[in-house]
N, C-alpha and C positions, 0 to 999 in steps of 0.2 A: 755547333757546340753544344754541348750538354749541360746540366745543370742537375745536381738531385738539393729539393729544400723539405725538410719533415718528412724525409722519405717517399717523397713525390719527385717524378724525372721532367724537366721542362727542356724543351728544343730552345735553344737563344735565336732569335728570329732578325734583331738589329741591336746592336748594342752602341751604347754611348758613353758621352763622360758622365751624367747623371742616373743612367739605368740601363734597361734591356727591355725590349717588347721580347717575352718570351710566350710559349703555347704548352698547354702540356699534353706529354708523351702516353701518358697511363689513361688520361679521363680526358673524354669529348667535351669541346670546348673552343671560347675564340680567343684570340692572343690578349694577353692581360702584359703590362708596365708593371715592373720591379723596380723598386728606387736602389739606390747605391747601397744603402743599409742592409737591404736584404738581399741583394748579390752577395756581400761581405759574409753572411751566414750561410751561403751557399756552398755546395760542395763540386766542385769540376768533376764529370763523371767521364768517361769512354760512351761513346754513340754505340745504343744499344745493337746487335747484331741483326736484330729483324730489321732497323733501319739502313743499314750499310749493303745487307742485301737487296734493299730495294730500290737504294741506289745506282747500284750495279747493274740490275737486272735490266733490260730493255723492255722498253711499253709496248701492250699490245695492242693493236688496232683499234680495241675498243678505248684503255686507256689512251692512247694518241687523241684520238676523238672528243675525251674529255678535256684535254690537256687545250686542244685548241678551243675548247666553248669556253673555259677558264683564262685564256691566254691575257686579256686585259686585264683581270686582276689579279694574276699570278705574278707578271711582270711589272708592274707597279707596285713599290716599297708603300706607296701612302695608303693604300689598302690594308695593311697592316696597322698604320696608327691612328688613320682617323677612319672611325667606322661609321659615319654619315656618307662620307664618298665611298665607302665600299658599298654600301646598300645601295648609293644610286648608280653605279658600275653593274650591281645585281640585276637593278630593275632594266637598265639598260639590256641586258644578254638575254633575260625573261623575255622582254618585247620582240626580240628579235630570232629568239629559237624557240620560244612556245614550250619553256620547262619551268619548274616551280623553285621559288627562292631556298624551298627549305635542302632540295637536292643540292644546290650549287654550295649550300651553306655547308653541308657533308661532306663533299668533295673538297671543297679549298682548304678546312682545318684540317682535312685526313693527310692532305700533300704538305701543308706547312708541318705538322706533328712526326708523320711517316716515312714522308716523302715518295708516295703512292699515291694515285687516284683513284683508291678504292673504295667503298664503302661501309668494308670489314675493318673489324678494329680489332685484333685478335687477342694484344694484351688485356685490354679493357673487357674483351668478353670472357676470359678466364679468371680476372680479378673479381669480375662482375660476379661471377658464379661463385666464386668462393666466398665473398660477400654474403650474396644473398643466399647461402648455405650457413654462414656462422648467422645471422640475424634472425634467421627462424628457430635455429638450435639454441640458440644461447639468450637472446633477448625476447623473441615472443616464445615465451613460458609463463606459466603461472608460476614460477620463482621468483619473478618481476627481478633479474638484475638489471642493473645499472648499465646503459649502452657501453660506459667505461668498461667493466667487467666482461659483458658480452664480448669486447674486441680482443681482452685478454686472455681469455678461456680459449679466442680461436688462435691466436697466438701460438697460445701454449701446445694446441692440438697439432698444427699446419707448421709453424717456421720455429721451433726448437730440438735441440738432438744432444741428447744427455744435461740439458737443462741450460744449455746454453742455445740464446737466440741467435738467428742464423741472420747476415748480412742484409737479404734483399727482401727483410720483411717490411710490408705494408705498416704505413706508419698512423698512429691514431688519427691524423687530421686527416690524410684519407679518409679512411673509415668513416667518421664522422661525416665529411662531407657527402660521401657515398649514401649514406645511410637520411641524411637532411633531402637530399636530392630526390631520391627515388623511393623512398620510404615514409618521409616525416609525416605523411597526410593517411596514411593507408589504415583503413577501420580494422586492417588484422591486427595490431597491436593493441588497442582497448580490447578488440574478443580476447584475446591467448592472453592478456597481462592482468586483466580485470575481469574477466567472465562476460558470457553473450548475453547477460541480462544486466550487467549494468551498460553495456554499450546500447543495449536496446532500449534503455530508461533513460540515459545520459546525452549520448553520443549519436542514435541514428538522424537519418535526414528526415524532416518534418515537410511534411508537401501539401496540408490542409491543415485547417483546425479544429477541433474536437467537435464545436455547434454543428460541422457540417457533417457529421456524421448520420446527424437525422433531420427530417423536413419537418417533421410534427411532433406534435406533445403526444407525451404518453411514454416516452424512451427513458427510466428514470437511472441513474448512478447512484449505487447506495452504498456506505463505509459508515464505518464508525473508527471512532478516536478517545482516548480518555483526554478527559478537559485538564488542563495544566492549571489547575487551583485546586484546594485544597477545601472541603464545606464540614459547616458543624451541623447538628441534630438540632433540630425545632423546636423539640421538647427542654432539649439540654445543651444551651451553648455552649458549655464549658467540654462536651466531646465532641472531637473530631472524627466524621465521619467518612475521612478519603476522600480519592478523586471520585466525580461522577463519571457515568458514560453519556459520549452522543454521538446518536444514530440521526444521519442524514440522508436526504434524497432528493438527490438536484435533477431537474428534466433536463436534457440534451439539448432539445431545441433553441429551447428558451435560457437557459441559465439559470431558472428561478428555480430557489431551496421550496420545493414543494411538500416535504414533510421533514419531521424532525418529533427525535425523542430523546427526553434529558432525563437520566433516571442513576439508579444503581443497580438496575438489573444489567446482564447481558444472556449474550445469546439469543434464539428463536422468537422467545418472548419480547425481547425488544424490537428486534427488525419489524416483527407482525406490529405492533404497538408503531412505530414509524409509518409503515402500510397505512395503517388504522387511520393513524393521523392525515395522511394524504386524503384519504376522503373526507375528513371532518371538516364542519364550519370554523373557519378559523377566526370570525368574528366573534365566535361563542368562544372557542380554544383560550382565547388571548382574555377575554373579560374572566377567564378563571384565575388569571393571576393580576386582574387588576390593572389589563391593559386595553384601551381604546383602539380599534382600528376599522378603517374605513374598508369593505371587502376588496375594493380595488391596489390597495395595498398589498394584498396578498391572497391572492385570486381563486389559486388552484386546489379542486377538489374533484376527486375519482379518481380509481385504482389504475397505475400503470399497465399497458398491455405488455411491458418488456421491461426486464428488471437487468441491469452490468453491474456483477458484483466482485469479488475476490472468492475463494477456494475457502472461507470460512466454516467452522463447523455450522455459524449461526444460519448461514444462507441456505445450507445444503443439507438441514435436518428434515424430519418429518413432519413439522408443520407448514414448514416454506414450501414441501411439495406440494401437502394438502392445498393451500390457499392457491398455487399454481395449479394444480387439477382442477381445480372448484372452479376459477372464474378464468382458465386459460390463459395465463399471464406466461409470457416466453421468459425462462430465467437464464443469462448467459453467466458461466461463471468464466473468469480469467484466467490466467496461470499466475502460478505464485511471485509475488515481489515483481510486480507489473503496475506500478500505481499509474505510470503514464497512461494506461489504458482507459483509466475512468481520472482522468486529471478535473473535469468540474468539479466533482464532490472534493475531491484532493484538496483544490483551491477553496473552494466553500470552508472546508473544514479553516484554514490557514487565515482566511479574510475574518471569519468572525472569531475566532482567539486572537489573532493582531487586535480586533476593535476593541478590545477590552481591557488587554493587557497593562496598558497605559494607566489606565485609570485606577485598575485594583490593583497595584503596584504594592507591595507591602500588605496585602490583606489574604494573603495566601495564593495570590499567583506564581506558581511555581518560575523559577531565573533561569538564566543558562548557564548558570554555577553548579546545580543542583548535583552535579557528580562529582565535585571536587571537593578536596579537604576544606577543615573550616570552613564550609560554606554555608548558608545560613538555613535553619530550621523551618522552613515555609510552612509546616504544619502549626507551628505555634503561634503564624499570622492568621490563621483562619477567623471569619468572622460571618462569611456567609451560608445562609441553608441553602438546602436543596431546591426551593419554590424562589428564592429571593436568586438565585441563579441562573435558575430557567428561565426567569422575568427578565434580566439582563440579556440572553442570548438570544431570546423571542424579540429583545430591540433591537439587537444585530442584523436577527434576519431580516424582519421587515426594511430596514434600512436597507441593506444589501438589495434585496427586491424589489424595494423602490428607486432606490438611486444610483445603485452601479451602474455606471456607462461599460457598454460591453463594448470591445475593439474588435473584435471577431465576426461580424457580420454581414461581412463583404459579400456574401453568395444571396444575401436577400437584398429586393427590392430598395428604392432609396425612400419608398414613404414608410419602410418598416422601422418602428422606435428600435431605439437602443439602451432600453432599459428593460432589466426582465420582467418585470409585473405589467410593462406596458407591452412587451413583446409577445407574453401571452396572452394579452389579450388581443393583439391584433394576427397572431396564427388561429385562434378560437374564432374569431370571426371571417376567416378568411377558409374555414374548413381544415384546415390542417391537424387536427386532432383524432388520436387513437385511442383516446381516453376510455376506463369501462367504468359504463356506469351502475353503480352495484350498493346494495343496502347498507347504509354506513353503519347501522347496527349491527348488521350480521357480520361485519369485516371487521367489525372491536369485537365482538363476542369467540371472534377466532382467533383474535390476536391474544385472549385472556390465558394465563399460565394454565397447566395442565397437571394434572396428578392420573393414577392408576389404581384400580382397587377394585376388588372382587362384591358380586351382589348378595348381600346377607337377607336372612328372613325378616330382619325388620328395615329392609333397605339399603341404601348407598350410607355409610357412617362413616364421614370427615372431620374431622378436628372435633371429635366429641359430638359430633348433630348428627342427627338423621334427616334423609332426604327421600321423599318419594315422588316417583313420575304422577303424572296428572292419571284423573280415573279412565279407565280405557288401554292406555298404555301397561305392560307390564314388563318386567327385568326378568331375564330368566336367572332363579337363584343359584348361585355360584359361580356367574359368567364372569370372566374380569372385563373389565371396562375401562375407558379413559375420560376423562370428563374434564371441562375447562372452569374455571370460577373466577370471581371478579372478587377481587380485596376489598372495593368499596363496599360491597353488597353480600352478605352471609343468607341471606333470603331463598337463593336459589343458586344450585349449580345448571350446568348443561352438559347432558352425557352424549358421547359422540357413538351416533349409532355404525352399521354396517355400511350404511350410503353415505357418510360422511355429515350426515346432518346431525344439528345440535338438537336434543332432547330436554327440555325446561324439567328440572325436577327440584320441587320447592321442598321446604322444611315441615317433617312430619309436627303433627299436636306437640308430641312431647319434648320438641326440642323451638316450641314457638317462642319463647321467653328470650331467645338470640334474633329474632326477626328484625329486621329496620337496621342493625348493627354491622359496621365492617370488621374485617377479621381481628383487626388491631384490638378492636372493643371488646370481640370476644374472648381474645387471648389474656387480656385485662379480666373480664369478666371469669374465664378458667381458671385463672391464678387465686381469685378471691373466692371461690367456690373452693378451689381445691386447699385456700388456707382454711376456711371457715368449718370445711369436712374435717381435717387436720385437726381441728382443734374440736369438734365433734365428738371424734373417735378418742380423743383424750380423755373427755369428760366419761365417755362409753366405758373407758379402760378401767375410769376409777370408780364408776358404778358397778361394773361386773367383780373388780378386786371386794369391795365392799359387800358386793351382795356375798361371793364366795366364803367369806369370813363370817358373815349370820348364819349362811349355813353349816358351817363347820361348828358353831357353838351350838346350833341345835342339836344336829348331830351328837355333838358330844355329851349334852345334858342327857339325852334318850338313852345315849349310852349309860351314862349313870344311871338311869333305871330300871335297865335292862332286869327281866328276871329270864329264871334258866328253863323254866316250863311254860309251852305253846299249847293252849286247848284249840284245838281245831276239829274236834270232833263233830262240832254243830255249827258252818262260821254264819249260815243263814240266821238261827236264831240269836247269836250273837249281836246280828248284825240290826236285826230289829230292839233288841235292847239296848243298843250303841243311838239308835237314833230317838229313842224313846227319853233317853238320859238329855239328848241334845235341843230337844225341843221341851 
């Protein structure tokens, strides 16, 4: 007896008053019990032709051997209803005939469902191929159809005739059951529907931790993010200056935040400033913002031998290439949209911002509803200046370096510390360091902003000031050069020579009044000088107008006394006579 339920065919094995034991004819599986309610919803159908043919066909010698092997199970109806008893029978057969449990189950279920002792399932194989093709074509696609839509498109293509659905159409339940049984955990779904990048970032297997990538200090992961806060000007707290840029350099082996840049700049200069901070004495750096720390709280000092970053323009420009070439730094650029390849710096960014967001809520910090209609205008809540925000970030960095407990150091010995600052010191003591010892001042100079100009006869003209190299060093007039300048000191600039060395050029005597000032002060002085010159030009204009007026009066008076006759016969005698009269 066969029944059809939700489009799937079942062979009834045992029938009782309250239900029946059945096995699926279309899909491989063990017997299941259907209660009376399910049986009433089912439809009784004719036995499939394949089943009838199998029952009429005589067994081959191979099939007879298989039947004799399974005879204790096939002739005992208790094996259908009692899975424990069935497994015990299988174990006895396995011990007696040295076979496998999987083989016995396949033969047993095949005989109950199809009436033959073969391991092939023609109906399931054909149905499986159709389902596989439909899943690949309609579900594993960038169109991101739902599984139900994929099923309907499959039926439309294979089981309709002039718009009418055929009677032998596979059911939605069978299609869904097949998908979750054979394809539910397949990575092809994530790749085809969401893209390879999303799969690699969110769903690919993880076989190790990020800190195991390097076992020595000196491999830094660098990245940038805009701070989730609005700031005000330190000169005018009514003026909102926008969001700051935060650059971090995190050591891979220890997880220590080794370098920091917080400012309004972005691009190569900001990256170079972050690297310069890696070399700086952190105690001195923190003192600039009124913060006192112990050297062991932030022990990093030195240039990395390896940099891991994305392919942003700030990481692949000329200035970064110059630093890598001068100091022998290996710079690895990751594929785009692969944040998981540098997880330590990405996590550090999040930890820093999470550390201060709750405290600064309502003080310029951007909330999650920033893109929603009628959301708060966080710009109007800003109260912090850039220096104040930098001090807050420094406190967060020091706390993370000093107190954050690392959980991914199972690859290290038991005596290894579990905080970034202490682990840094431990690795350093054990000789596990690839840090580059460089001149801190030189790295700082190479991190300065750059400009390009031409050398004139008067030297290098920049920002209205003249610069000349030291005596004994000459620059070719008309030569195009690149130079670096420190915004905090206008006294000197640094010309970049052909060998990539920096040549200091000092203010000329004619521009000595600007010596010792920073460029912001120089700009103020230029504005004041321009205003003074503008006023002086206006006075000059008025004076010259008056001069022309007086000249015209004199000329007019002379015109009124003009004589028609001019004696030019003896100019020398006339000149002597005039001199005698004047004296």
